[in-house]
C-alpha positions as CSV (number, residue, x, y, z in Angstrom):
1,M,10.3,131.4,247.9
2,S,13.7,132.5,248.7
3,K,15.0,133.0,245.2
4,T,18.4,134.9,245.2
5,T,19.1,137.2,242.4
6,E,22.6,138.4,241.5
7,T,22.7,142.2,241.6
8,K,25.0,144.2,239.3
9,F,27.2,144.8,242.4
10,D,27.5,141.1,243.0
11,R,28.3,140.5,239.3
12,L,31.1,143.1,239.5
13,I,32.6,141.7,242.6
14,H,32.7,138.2,241.0
15,E,34.2,139.6,237.7
16,K,36.9,141.4,239.6
17,R,37.8,138.2,241.6
18,D,37.8,136.1,238.4
19,L,39.9,138.7,236.6
20,G,42.4,138.3,239.5
21,R,42.3,134.5,238.9
22,I,43.2,135.0,235.2
23,I,46.1,137.3,236.1
24,E,47.3,134.9,238.8
25,F,47.2,132.0,236.3
26,L,49.1,134.1,233.8
27,N,51.7,134.9,236.3
28,L,52.3,131.2,237.3
29,D,55.2,130.5,235.1
30,G,55.5,133.6,233.0
31,K,54.6,131.8,229.8
32,E,52.0,133.0,227.3
33,K,48.8,131.0,227.7
34,T,46.1,130.3,225.2
35,K,42.3,130.7,225.8
36,E,42.1,127.0,226.0
37,D,44.6,127.0,228.8
38,I,42.5,129.6,230.6
39,N,39.3,127.6,230.0
40,Q,41.0,124.5,231.4
41,Y,42.2,126.3,234.6
42,F,38.7,127.7,235.3
43,V,37.1,124.3,234.9
44,S,39.8,122.7,237.1
45,Q,39.3,125.4,239.7
46,R,35.5,124.9,239.4
47,V,35.0,128.6,238.6
48,S,33.1,128.4,235.3
49,T,32.7,126.3,232.2
50,D,31.0,129.1,230.2
51,T,33.4,130.1,227.6
52,N,31.4,133.3,226.8
53,Y,32.0,134.4,230.4
54,I,35.7,133.8,230.0
55,D,35.7,135.7,226.7
56,K,34.0,138.6,228.4
57,L,36.6,138.6,231.2
58,L,39.4,138.6,228.6
59,E,37.8,141.6,226.9
60,I,37.5,143.5,230.2
61,A,41.2,142.6,231.0
62,I,42.5,143.7,227.6
63,S,40.5,147.0,227.6
64,N,41.8,147.8,231.2
65,Q,45.4,146.9,229.9
66,L,45.7,144.1,232.4
67,V,46.5,141.5,229.8
68,F,48.4,141.6,226.6
69,Y,46.7,139.8,223.7
70,G,48.8,138.8,220.8
71,K,48.6,136.6,217.7
72,P,51.9,135.0,217.1
73,I,52.0,133.2,213.6
74,F,53.3,129.6,213.6
75,E,54.3,127.3,210.8
76,G,51.6,126.7,208.2
77,K,50.0,130.1,208.6
78,K,48.2,128.9,211.8
79,T,47.5,131.6,214.4
80,I,47.0,131.0,218.1
81,D,45.6,133.6,220.4
82,T,47.8,134.0,223.4
83,Y,47.6,136.2,226.5
84,K,50.1,137.4,229.1
85,P,49.9,139.9,231.9
86,T,51.0,143.5,231.5
87,R,52.8,145.5,234.1
88,A,49.5,146.9,235.2
89,G,48.1,143.3,235.6
90,K,51.2,142.2,237.6
91,R,50.6,145.3,239.9
92,I,46.9,144.4,240.4
93,Y,47.9,140.8,241.0
94,R,50.3,141.9,243.7
95,G,47.7,144.2,245.2
96,I,45.3,141.2,245.3
97,L,47.9,139.2,247.1
98,C,48.6,142.0,249.5
99,Q,44.8,142.2,250.3
100,Q,44.6,138.5,251.0
101,E,47.6,138.5,253.2
102,Q,46.2,141.5,255.2
103,A,42.9,139.6,255.6
104,Q,44.7,136.5,256.8
105,Q,46.6,138.5,259.4
106,I,43.3,139.8,260.9
């Protein structure tokens, strides 16, 4: 009966890694992305298909000022939620890249 349970610490590590993935995705081409774009990216990377998890990650990213959340209005009064990284998010993204490069050098 070796049932593994995810501790709070494990969950925090996974969330930090996945926040880094969101910021990395938003930095790919500098364009604003919708939640659907982020969902498709997570599915394509085999990270998660749980939209509630992605919503939670976006809330964390917004509250920590890593991601800018806007609602531009398009023709026909239609609104689309878009996300782009803030300067803090870009710094964290670069920090994650630096950590990965240092790990590869070891």
